[in-house]
C-alpha positions in Angstrom: 11.9 17.4 30.5 9.4 20.2 29.8 5.7 19.6 30.2 2.9 21.4 28.5 -0.5 21.8 29.9 -3.5 20.5 28.0 -4.4 23.9 26.6 -1.0 24.4 25.1 -1.0 20.9 23.7 -4.4 21.5 21.9 -3.1 24.8 20.5 0.0 23.0 19.2 -2.0 20.3 17.6 -4.3 22.8 15.9 -1.2 24.7 14.7 0.3 21.5 13.2 -3.0 20.3 11.6 -3.4 23.7 9.9 -0.1 23.1 8.1 -1.4 19.8 6.6 -2.0 20.0 2.8 -5.0 17.8 2.1 -5.2 16.2 -1.3 -7.9 17.2 -3.7 -10.7 14.9 -4.7 -9.1 14.3 -8.1 -5.8 13.4 -6.5 -7.5 10.9 -4.2 -9.5 9.3 -7.1 -6.4 9.0 -9.3 -4.2 7.6 -6.6 -6.9 5.1 -5.7 -7.2 4.0 -9.4 -3.4 3.6 -9.5 -3.4 1.5 -6.4 -6.0 -0.8 -7.9 -4.1 -1.1 -11.2 -0.8 -1.9 -9.4 -2.5 -4.4 -7.2 -4.1 -6.2 -10.2 -0.7 -6.2 -12.0 1.1 -7.5 -8.9 -1.5 -10.2 -8.4 -1.3 -11.2 -12.1 2.5 -11.4 -11.9 2.5 -13.6 -8.9 -0.2 -15.8 -10.3 1.9 -16.4 -13.4 5.1 -17.0 -11.4 3.2 -19.5 -9.1 1.7 -21.2 -12.2 5.2 -21.6 -13.8 6.8 -22.9 -10.6 3.9 -25.3 -10.0 4.0 -26.6 -13.6 7.7 -27.0 -13.4 7.6 -28.9 -10.2 4.8 -31.2 -11.4 6.8 -31.9 -14.6 9.9 -32.6 -12.5 8.1 -34.9 -10.1 6.3 -36.8 -12.9 9.7 -37.2 -14.7 11.4 -38.5 -11.5 8.4 -40.6 -10.3 
């Protein structure tokens, strides 16, 4: 197993970080908006599913009881 000294490690890290392509401000804003929209749609979907299941179970239990 090869070991690298701390100086080599730091040089390698800097080399790898320089290869990173950072998103633009516009990309970050658009992605953030998309995440909020998808989160709201998912929350709405699960709220409706929960409401339907709860209503169905209440109707079933009232019918049986």
